[in-house]
Structures are given as C-alpha cells and as structure tokens.
N, C-alpha and C positions, 0 to 999 in steps of 0.2 A: 504493500500499500505504499503510496505516496505522500508528498508532505500536505498537497494540497487538502485529499481525500479523508488524513488524517486529522488535522483541521477543520474540517467542515463535521465531523461525526463527532469531534467534541466540540461544535457548535451546536448539532440536534440533541447533547447527551445534554446542556442548558434548559433548553426546553425541555425534554422530558422529564427530569429532575426538580424543577425550581419554578411555583406555579407563580412566582415573580414577574417569573423574564415577560418580556410583554414582544422584542422584536428585535431583530439582528444588529441595529441599531444600536439598542439599547446595551450590551452584550458587547459587541464591541468596543464600548466608552465607557463603561462603568462597571463594566465585571472581571475584579481584580485574579480573581480564581483564573478563566479565560485568557489575560492576557500571559499568565504567568506560563499555564502547558505549549500557548502559540513561543512563545518568545522561550521557550524551552528548548523545542520540536526546532527551531533554527540554531539554536548552541547546540544543540546533539550533533544534526549535521556537522557543524563545526567540529567540533569535538572530533568524531571520528574519520575529520580530514588532517587532523592535527593539528586545527589552530586552535589552540587548547586555553589561549591567555586568551582571546577574543572572547572566544566562548565563558572562560569565567568571568569577564568584566559584564558580558551580556547578562549572568547569573548576576552575578553581581547587583549591578544597575533594577533589577526586573527585584532582588530580594527589602532596596529602599524604597521602590514604586511600589510595593503591594507587602509587601510581610511577608511574602512565601520562599523557601529556599530549596528551589530542584540543584544539586550540583547534573551541568552538562554530561554527565558521564553513565545517568539517570536514564533508562530502558524504558519506556512508556507506549502502550497501546491508543489505540484508539478510544475513543471515546471515553475519555480521564473528564470527571466533575470532583473539580471543588470547589464546597460550598464556603460560602464569606474563605475565609482561607487563611489569617492573619493567622503567625503561628506555624504557620505549617514547613516540618522538614523532613527535603527526602534525599538520602545519600546517595552517593555515587554506584555502588554497585548492587543498588537497587534495582527488581524486574517489574513490573507491572502489566496487568491483563487489561485486555478488550471489559470496556463496559466495569471499572468501577473507582466505587464514588470515598471521596477523603471528607470533612469535617474540619473546622478550624484545629490547629492545636495539636493537629498529631503528627508524632514525629516517627521516623521509617530511619532506623538511627543503627549504625555501628556497632561492636562490645570489645573490636576487636583493633590493632594498631596493624596489624598484619596487608600486605599491599591488598592481597585477593581478594575473597568473596567474603564481607560483611554485613554487607545490608540484606534488608529482608524480600521472599518472592511473592509476591505480592498474585492471584490468580485470578482466572475473570472472575465477572461479578461482585467483585469483595466490595462492601461500606464497612467504612471507620468512622464510627463516631468519633467526636470531638474530645482532643484530649488527651486521647490512644498512644499510647508507646509503643512497635512493631520492634523490638532489639531483636541483633547477630540475625546471623544466617537462615533466618530460620524461613518453612514455606505458610504460607496460605494457602486451604485450597480453594477452588474456586465454591462460589455462592455460601459463603460466609458471611455472617454481620457481628463485628465488632462491639459492643455498645462500648458509649461513652464514658474515657475515664480508664481505659485498661489497661492493665502494661503486659503486655504478651512477650514470652521469652521461651517459650515451646512452640515448633510446629502445630501447627493443628488440621484437621481433617478438613475435606468436603463437607458444608453442608452442614455449619454448624453452628451456633452462635454464642460467638463466648463471654462472658463478664467477670469482674474485680480482678484483683493486683493480692498476686498475679495472677492472670488472664487462664480460668477452666472453661470446659466444654461444660456447657449449663443444656445444650439443646440441641440434637440431629437430624430436624429435620426441614432445615428451613433451604427448600430446593425451586423456588424462584427466578427465574433472571431476572426478572422485570426488578425495579425502582423497589423494594420497600423503606419508608424511610418511616416507620410508626416504631420509633427509637421507645416510643415510655412502652412498649408492652413487650421488654426485656424480662426476662426472669429476675430477681433477687434472690440469690443462692444464699449469703449471708441476712436474709430478711428471715428466710424461712427456717434455719438455723435456731433461731433466737427465737421464733413460735412454738419451733421443735422443745427447745431445751425451757422453755416455761412453762410448755402442756407435763414435761417430767418431774418438773418443784410440786407446779401442781397435785401431779398424783399422787410423790414425797407424803407432800404438807397433808395429805389423802389420811395416806394410810401411818400417820404416826400422829395422826389425832385419833385415828379410833386404835391405836395402841396404849 
C-alpha cells in the first residue's frame, strides 16, 4: 500500500471512530492525531532511505506541535487513529497493525537499552485506552481491548480484554473487527475481589455470632 492510500485510510478511520468529525477540512486543519500520523508516514519514508536526521527533525517538530511523539522508525499500518493524543509516545521498534486506535497518554515503550527489538508489536483491530503503558518487546493479539491506565508487561492473546496494574486478561470474547469504544463496560476484577472478601467477612461474622 502506497503513502497516499495509507493516509486516505487514516482519514477514513477518523470519521469511523470520532462522531465529532464533521468534514475533511476540519480533520486536516484541527486533528493533531491525524497530523501526527500523516507526518510520521513521511518521516518514516525518510528514515528508511537513510535520511535519519531529517526524519528525527520532523518527529521533534511534530512532538512540539501536537504533543505526540512517534519515532520515525516505528512501523504503523493503515487505518491508525489517535484520539486527542496529548502525551502519546511510540518507540522506535514499535510495530502497529491495521485499524488500531490509541487514546491520549498511551506509551508504547521499551525496557532495554539494547539496539534490537525493544518495543511492543500491536496486532490488527486493537484499542488501547487512555493512559495505558505497554512496555517491552511483547505482542498484543488481534481484536484486543486494553482498559485505561493499564500497565501491560506480558504478551496478550487475541480477542482479550485487559485491565489493571500489571495488566491481566479478564475476558476473552472481544471479537468485533469494528471499533468498540464503550470503555465504561470493562470488567473490574479488583472491585469483584473486594466484594468477595466482604462477603467472606460477613459469613465469618455470622458464624462467630452463632458460636
């Protein structure tokens, strides 16, 4: 897929996933997430033809203008959407599949000073909630949804819902290829654990009172 086809699919992704988007002129002029990915695609081409200093300069300028930092070495397929985007960081060896959605404050970071692969690989149709951190050369399977403020340090299988610190799989039936933006419907395993503990405490109190 050529550069213009990718940018066209990125534009379509904005209209598919943001009900506030009204027309193409508004997207071109006012959407920092679209600005970031469009210019990243240009800087990535320059990076690949060894014009790395120019590519890094473009990346730094866009970080200043948009609050989104994408290393020009990162590989990002089409249909990529960053909603709002302030504070998003995407590292050099990150690989992102098609139709991925990222919210503000997300970090796709490394945990090693080695020169090789040290950032995540994100498969197709993944949604990453606001403030989430995905750290290291791990794999996030297709159709996965990661809840806001999760910290993921292990690979995640396909069709999963992940929440918590550290992130853990709480559901394995998220299979929709379309954008599922209902973040208020994620499970709360910590809350469920607290309810179970309170229930056990009530049962123990009842047994003690009977004695």
